[in-house]
MITI-57284 format. One record per residue (C-alpha): residue number from 1; residue in one letter; chain; x, y, z. Coordinates in nm, 4 decimals, always signed. Layout:
<tinus>
@nr:NUM rest:a kette:A x:X y:Y z:Z
...
</tinus>
This chain:
<tinus>
@nr:1 rest:m kette:A x:+7.6688 y:+13.9775 z:+14.5577
@nr:2 rest:k kette:A x:+7.5400 y:+13.8988 z:+14.2082
@nr:3 rest:l kette:A x:+7.7457 y:+14.1850 z:+14.0618
@nr:4 rest:l kette:A x:+8.0617 y:+14.0473 z:+14.2273
@nr:5 rest:k kette:A x:+8.0020 y:+13.6979 z:+14.0823
@nr:6 rest:t kette:A x:+7.9418 y:+13.8376 z:+13.7334
@nr:7 rest:s kette:A x:+8.2522 y:+14.0533 z:+13.7566
@nr:8 rest:l kette:A x:+8.4606 y:+13.7583 z:+13.8779
@nr:9 rest:i kette:A x:+8.3373 y:+13.5337 z:+13.5945
@nr:10 rest:t kette:A x:+8.4064 y:+13.8048 z:+13.3356
@nr:11 rest:t kette:A x:+8.7562 y:+13.8651 z:+13.4743
@nr:12 rest:t kette:A x:+8.8312 y:+13.4912 z:+13.4790
@nr:13 rest:a kette:A x:+8.7102 y:+13.4468 z:+13.1189
@nr:14 rest:l kette:A x:+8.9181 y:+13.7440 z:+13.0046
@nr:15 rest:t kette:A x:+9.2254 y:+13.6082 z:+13.1824
@nr:16 rest:l kette:A x:+9.1811 y:+13.2666 z:+13.0189
@nr:17 rest:s kette:A x:+9.1400 y:+13.4170 z:+12.6718
@nr:18 rest:l kette:A x:+9.4512 y:+13.6324 z:+12.7151
@nr:19 rest:s kette:A x:+9.6583 y:+13.3423 z:+12.8453
@nr:20 rest:t kette:A x:+9.5625 y:+13.1309 z:+12.5419
@nr:21 rest:a kette:A x:+9.7248 y:+13.3844 z:+12.3104
@nr:22 rest:a kette:A x:+10.0453 y:+13.3733 z:+12.5124
@nr:23 rest:f kette:A x:+10.0872 y:+13.0014 z:+12.4444
@nr:24 rest:a kette:A x:+10.0356 y:+13.0106 z:+12.0658
@nr:25 rest:d kette:A x:+10.4004 y:+12.9272 z:+11.9847
@nr:26 rest:s kette:A x:+10.5652 y:+12.5869 z:+11.9355
@nr:27 rest:n kette:A x:+10.2569 y:+12.3841 z:+11.8430
@nr:28 rest:e kette:A x:+10.3039 y:+12.0407 z:+11.6871
@nr:29 rest:a kette:A x:+10.0378 y:+11.8822 z:+11.4663
@nr:30 rest:y kette:A x:+10.0088 y:+11.5212 z:+11.3562
@nr:31 rest:l kette:A x:+9.7347 y:+11.3346 z:+11.1741
@nr:32 rest:d kette:A x:+9.6393 y:+10.9747 z:+11.1017
@nr:33 rest:q kette:A x:+9.3395 y:+10.9362 z:+10.8711
@nr:34 rest:q kette:A x:+9.2476 y:+10.6032 z:+10.7114
@nr:35 rest:d kette:A x:+8.9826 y:+10.4991 z:+10.4559
@nr:36 rest:v kette:A x:+8.7805 y:+10.7016 z:+10.2023
@nr:37 rest:a kette:A x:+8.7432 y:+11.0799 z:+10.1592
@nr:38 rest:n kette:A x:+8.9944 y:+11.2063 z:+10.4152
@nr:39 rest:s kette:A x:+8.9925 y:+11.5803 z:+10.4765
@nr:40 rest:a kette:A x:+9.1853 y:+11.7947 z:+10.7258
@nr:41 rest:i kette:A x:+9.2552 y:+12.1618 z:+10.7916
@nr:42 rest:v kette:A x:+9.5529 y:+12.2512 z:+11.0122
@nr:43 rest:d kette:A x:+9.5682 y:+12.6195 z:+11.1075
@nr:44 rest:q kette:A x:+9.8746 y:+12.7238 z:+11.3058
@nr:45 rest:s kette:A x:+9.8342 y:+13.0985 z:+11.2634
@nr:46 rest:g kette:A x:+9.9712 y:+13.3635 z:+11.4898
@nr:47 rest:g kette:A x:+10.2600 y:+13.1786 z:+11.6521
@nr:48 rest:d kette:A x:+10.6250 y:+13.1025 z:+11.5929
@nr:49 rest:n kette:A x:+10.8085 y:+12.7669 z:+11.5815
@nr:50 rest:n kette:A x:+10.5078 y:+12.5545 z:+11.4844
@nr:51 rest:k kette:A x:+10.5537 y:+12.2094 z:+11.3295
@nr:52 rest:a kette:A x:+10.3177 y:+12.0080 z:+11.1104
@nr:53 rest:g kette:A x:+10.4372 y:+11.6538 z:+11.0401
@nr:54 rest:s kette:A x:+10.7762 y:+11.5116 z:+11.1331
@nr:55 rest:a kette:A x:+10.9369 y:+11.1674 z:+11.1538
@nr:56 rest:g kette:A x:+10.8004 y:+11.1104 z:+11.5041
@nr:57 rest:l kette:A x:+10.4649 y:+11.2850 z:+11.4555
@nr:58 rest:k kette:A x:+10.3596 y:+11.2149 z:+11.0968
@nr:59 rest:m kette:A x:+10.0664 y:+11.3580 z:+10.9102
@nr:60 rest:t kette:A x:+9.9166 y:+11.0658 z:+10.7151
@nr:61 rest:q kette:A x:+9.6100 y:+11.0396 z:+10.4959
@nr:62 rest:d kette:A x:+9.5806 y:+10.6809 z:+10.3717
@nr:63 rest:g kette:A x:+9.2874 y:+10.6447 z:+10.1345
@nr:64 rest:f kette:A x:+9.3135 y:+10.2735 z:+10.0480
@nr:65 rest:t kette:A x:+8.9696 y:+10.1835 z:+9.9171
@nr:66 rest:a kette:A x:+8.7851 y:+9.9751 z:+9.6618
@nr:67 rest:a kette:A x:+8.5790 y:+10.2734 z:+9.5444
@nr:68 rest:d kette:A x:+8.6706 y:+10.6331 z:+9.4639
@nr:69 rest:g kette:A x:+8.8946 y:+10.7937 z:+9.7250
@nr:70 rest:y kette:A x:+9.0164 y:+11.1471 z:+9.7750
@nr:71 rest:n kette:A x:+9.2517 y:+11.3011 z:+10.0314
@nr:72 rest:q kette:A x:+9.2385 y:+11.6755 z:+10.0969
@nr:73 rest:l kette:A x:+9.4781 y:+11.8600 z:+10.3267
@nr:74 rest:s kette:A x:+9.5226 y:+12.2297 z:+10.4019
@nr:75 rest:i kette:A x:+9.8040 y:+12.3577 z:+10.6255
@nr:76 rest:t kette:A x:+9.8322 y:+12.7259 z:+10.7168
@nr:77 rest:q kette:A x:+10.1180 y:+12.8678 z:+10.9227
@nr:78 rest:s kette:A x:+10.1933 y:+13.2324 z:+10.9834
@nr:79 rest:s kette:A x:+10.4780 y:+13.4082 z:+11.1611
@nr:80 rest:d kette:A x:+10.8403 y:+13.2897 z:+11.1900
@nr:81 rest:n kette:A x:+11.0357 y:+12.9622 z:+11.2010
@nr:82 rest:n kette:A x:+10.7494 y:+12.7275 z:+11.1129
@nr:83 rest:e kette:A x:+10.8136 y:+12.3836 z:+10.9636
@nr:84 rest:i kette:A x:+10.6101 y:+12.1382 z:+10.7538
@nr:85 rest:g kette:A x:+10.6999 y:+11.7789 z:+10.6635
@nr:86 rest:l kette:A x:+11.0388 y:+11.7444 z:+10.8262
@nr:87 rest:i kette:A x:+11.2633 y:+11.4379 z:+10.8160
@nr:88 rest:g kette:A x:+11.1454 y:+11.1771 z:+10.5695
@nr:89 rest:s kette:A x:+10.7793 y:+11.1567 z:+10.4812
@nr:90 rest:g kette:A x:+10.6527 y:+11.3785 z:+10.7616
@nr:91 rest:v kette:A x:+10.3454 y:+11.4537 z:+10.5473
@nr:92 rest:s kette:A x:+10.2048 y:+11.1704 z:+10.3356
@nr:93 rest:q kette:A x:+9.8925 y:+11.1361 z:+10.1211
@nr:94 rest:v kette:A x:+9.8222 y:+10.7943 z:+9.9699
@nr:95 rest:g kette:A x:+9.5184 y:+10.7302 z:+9.7516
@nr:96 rest:k kette:A x:+9.4852 y:+10.3717 z:+9.6307
@nr:97 rest:a kette:A x:+9.1721 y:+10.2420 z:+9.4589
@nr:98 rest:s kette:A x:+9.1481 y:+9.8689 z:+9.3841
@nr:99 rest:n kette:A x:+8.8306 y:+9.8462 z:+9.1710
@nr:100 rest:p kette:A x:+8.8480 y:+9.8945 z:+8.7926
@nr:101 rest:g kette:A x:+8.7494 y:+10.2494 z:+8.6967
@nr:102 rest:a kette:A x:+8.7739 y:+10.3832 z:+9.0514
@nr:103 rest:v kette:A x:+8.9373 y:+10.7237 z:+9.0873
@nr:104 rest:s kette:A x:+9.1758 y:+10.8409 z:+9.3581
@nr:105 rest:s kette:A x:+9.3617 y:+11.1656 z:+9.4045
@nr:106 rest:n kette:A x:+9.5366 y:+11.3835 z:+9.6603
@nr:107 rest:v kette:A x:+9.5034 y:+11.7589 z:+9.7010
@nr:108 rest:a kette:A x:+9.7232 y:+11.9605 z:+9.9389
@nr:109 rest:t kette:A x:+9.7503 y:+12.3336 z:+9.9957
@nr:110 rest:v kette:A x:+10.0372 y:+12.4661 z:+10.2065
@nr:111 rest:t kette:A x:+10.0527 y:+12.8326 z:+10.3058
@nr:112 rest:q kette:A x:+10.3351 y:+12.9885 z:+10.5075
@nr:113 rest:s kette:A x:+10.3118 y:+13.3621 z:+10.5514
@nr:114 rest:g kette:A x:+10.4268 y:+13.6377 z:+10.7800
@nr:115 rest:g kette:A x:+10.7817 y:+13.6866 z:+10.8979
@nr:116 rest:g kette:A x:+11.0329 y:+13.4412 z:+10.7615
@nr:117 rest:s kette:A x:+11.2617 y:+13.1418 z:+10.8011
@nr:118 rest:n kette:A x:+10.9766 y:+12.8990 z:+10.7348
@nr:119 rest:v kette:A x:+11.0632 y:+12.5557 z:+10.5947
@nr:120 rest:i kette:A x:+10.8757 y:+12.2984 z:+10.3885
@nr:121 rest:g kette:A x:+11.0538 y:+11.9637 z:+10.3947
@nr:122 rest:e kette:A x:+10.8879 y:+11.6651 z:+10.2301
@nr:123 rest:l kette:A x:+10.5262 y:+11.6133 z:+10.1305
@nr:124 rest:v kette:A x:+10.4617 y:+11.2799 z:+9.9552
@nr:125 rest:q kette:A x:+10.1574 y:+11.2237 z:+9.7330
@nr:126 rest:f kette:A x:+10.0829 y:+10.8860 z:+9.5733
@nr:127 rest:h kette:A x:+9.7759 y:+10.7564 z:+9.3929
@nr:128 rest:n kette:A x:+9.7127 y:+10.4756 z:+9.1491
@nr:129 rest:g kette:A x:+9.3629 y:+10.5638 z:+9.0209
@nr:130 rest:g kette:A x:+9.2487 y:+10.2009 z:+9.0184
@nr:131 rest:p kette:A x:+9.3105 y:+9.9412 z:+8.7444
@nr:132 rest:g kette:A x:+9.2049 y:+10.0668 z:+8.4033
@nr:133 rest:s kette:A x:+9.1339 y:+10.4181 z:+8.5313
@nr:134 rest:a kette:A x:+9.2956 y:+10.7306 z:+8.3965
@nr:135 rest:g kette:A x:+9.2814 y:+10.8659 z:+8.7506
@nr:136 rest:v kette:A x:+9.2959 y:+11.2269 z:+8.8563
@nr:137 rest:p kette:A x:+9.6336 y:+11.3919 z:+8.9085
@nr:138 rest:n kette:A x:+9.7695 y:+11.4889 z:+9.2482
@nr:139 rest:t kette:A x:+9.7641 y:+11.8609 z:+9.3187
@nr:140 rest:l kette:A x:+10.0009 y:+12.0518 z:+9.5461
@nr:141 rest:t kette:A x:+9.9761 y:+12.4283 z:+9.5913
@nr:142 rest:v kette:A x:+10.2502 y:+12.6032 z:+9.7898
@nr:143 rest:k kette:A x:+10.2356 y:+12.9686 z:+9.8930
@nr:144 rest:q kette:A x:+10.5206 y:+13.1294 z:+10.0873
@nr:145 rest:n kette:A x:+10.5876 y:+13.4921 z:+10.1617
@nr:146 rest:g kette:A x:+10.8303 y:+13.6657 z:+10.3928
@nr:147 rest:t kette:A x:+11.2090 y:+13.6370 z:+10.3986
@nr:148 rest:s kette:A x:+11.4493 y:+13.3412 z:+10.4081
@nr:149 rest:n kette:A x:+11.1829 y:+13.0762 z:+10.3468
@nr:150 rest:n kette:A x:+11.2962 y:+12.7376 z:+10.2144
@nr:151 rest:i kette:A x:+11.1570 y:+12.4361 z:+10.0342
@nr:152 rest:t kette:A x:+11.4023 y:+12.1513 z:+10.0829
</tinus>
């Protein structure tokens, strides 16, 4: 009887892991982070038609703070027909520091690889570096490979 239970559990676990892979397409990611030192990694690898940030489901990092504030975002999509930052400010990073000398910045890395027809719409980065501060510049790194990819 113990062998049957173990076999049934193993078969059930294998079935669940296989069914997860079948539903890897058409994922939608949104994000709402507020305050200091926001960081997020969005990995939509291995599926088609994934979306990260749109008008209805925005990805927002709002680092309004008195002290130093940094926003970091990494989005990875592989395969075909994936979309990032569609319709308006679907992806937005805002770093605002209010104290003199405080530093704010935004760093985003976007990677779309695999097949093709991937789209990057709008990714907005804003920071003010605090009054009297030279601030640190925003950084955006975009990597696309495949065919028929677009940055609009």
